[in-house]
C-alpha positions in Angstrom: -44.6 116.6 -12.2 -47.0 113.9 -13.2 -50.5 113.9 -11.7 -52.2 110.7 -10.6 -54.8 111.2 -13.3 -52.2 111.7 -15.9 -50.3 108.6 -14.7 -53.4 106.4 -14.9 -54.3 107.8 -18.3 -50.8 106.9 -19.5 -51.1 103.4 -18.2 -54.4 102.9 -20.0 -53.1 104.4 -23.2 -50.1 102.1 -23.1 -52.3 99.0 -22.4 -50.1 97.8 -19.6 -52.9 97.1 -17.1 -52.8 93.4 -16.3 -55.4 91.2 -17.9 -57.2 88.9 -15.6 -56.9 85.2 -16.4 -58.0 81.8 -15.0 -54.9 82.0 -12.8 -56.6 84.8 -10.9 -59.3 82.3 -9.7 -56.9 79.5 -9.0 -56.6 77.9 -12.4 -59.5 75.4 -12.0 -59.2 72.1 -13.8 -62.9 71.3 -13.6 -66.0 73.5 -13.9 -69.2 71.8 -12.9 -72.7 72.3 -11.6 -73.3 71.3 -8.0 -75.9 71.3 -5.2 -74.6 72.3 -1.8 -75.5 70.8 1.6 -78.2 73.5 2.0 -79.8 72.4 -1.3 -78.8 75.4 -3.3 -77.5 75.0 -6.8 -74.2 76.5 -8.0 -71.3 76.5 -10.4 -68.0 75.3 -8.9 -64.4 75.5 -10.0 -62.2 72.7 -8.7 -58.5 72.3 -8.6 -56.7 69.0 -9.6 -57.2 67.7 -6.0 -61.0 68.3 -6.0 -60.8 71.4 -3.8 -63.3 74.1 -4.5 -61.7 77.4 -5.8 -64.9 79.2 -6.2 -68.7 78.6 -5.9 -71.2 80.8 -7.7 -74.9 80.5 -7.1 -77.2 79.4 -9.9 -80.9 80.1 -10.1 -81.9 76.4 -10.6 -80.3 73.1 -11.3 -77.3 73.3 -13.6 -75.8 70.7 -15.9 -72.5 71.9 -17.3 -70.4 74.9 -18.1 -68.2 76.1 -20.9 -65.0 77.9 -19.9 -63.7 80.8 -21.9 -60.3 79.9 -23.4 -58.4 82.7 -21.7 -60.6 84.9 -19.5 -62.1 83.7 -16.1 -65.5 83.6 -17.7 -67.9 80.7 -18.1 -71.3 80.0 -19.5 -73.3 77.8 -17.1 -76.2 75.9 -18.6 -79.4 74.7 -17.0 -80.1 71.0 -16.8 -82.7 69.8 -19.2 -85.6 70.9 -19.3 -84.1 74.1 -17.9 -84.0 77.2 -20.2 -81.2 79.4 -18.8 -77.6 80.0 -19.8 -75.6 82.4 -17.7 -72.4 84.1 -18.7 -70.6 84.4 -15.4 -67.5 86.4 -14.4 -65.8 83.7 -12.3 -63.5 86.3 -10.6 -66.4 88.5 -9.2 -69.2 85.9 -9.3 -71.3 88.5 -11.3 -73.7 87.3 -14.0 -72.6 89.4 -17.0 -75.4 88.2 -19.3 -78.4 85.9 -19.1 -79.8 83.9 -22.1 -83.2 82.2 -22.2 -84.0 79.5 -24.7 -86.9 80.3 -27.0 -90.3 79.0 -25.9 -90.6 75.3 -26.2 -86.8 74.8 -26.3 -83.9 74.2 -23.9 -80.1 74.1 -24.0 -79.5 70.4 -23.3 -77.0 71.5 -20.7 -74.0 72.1 -23.0 -72.3 74.9 -25.1 -68.9 75.8 -26.3 -66.7 78.8 -27.0 -65.7 79.1 -30.6 -63.6 81.6 -32.6 -61.3 82.6 -29.8 -64.0 83.3 -27.2 -67.4 83.7 -28.7 -69.9 81.4 -27.0 -72.3 79.2 -28.8 -75.3 79.1 -28.9 -75.3 82.9 -29.4 -77.5 85.1 -27.3 -80.7 86.4 -28.8 -80.7 90.2 -28.8 
């Protein structure tokens, strides 16, 4: 008889756990920075009819976001002269990584994923 732990280990070994995708957050057609009616800043995903699928708080005014090509992940960029870029899991709303521009620099509000999902500009480690 198979145990629950053995069954789960088998699933993991077989790689059959479903991968999350943009469909899991409603397949947004637009990602953008916003300011809500309370004055808080955020990243919003909109469907083709302009309906919000998700809203994730940002620490300050945002400008744009780059969407990962397959995973529900985005990098939200501060509006100039802001200095943050946040890698956000759009399914959970969790900030996975925060990047800060070097002193005296900013991100100009834009970035892009390259090479199948690596974001640019790269984070400084």
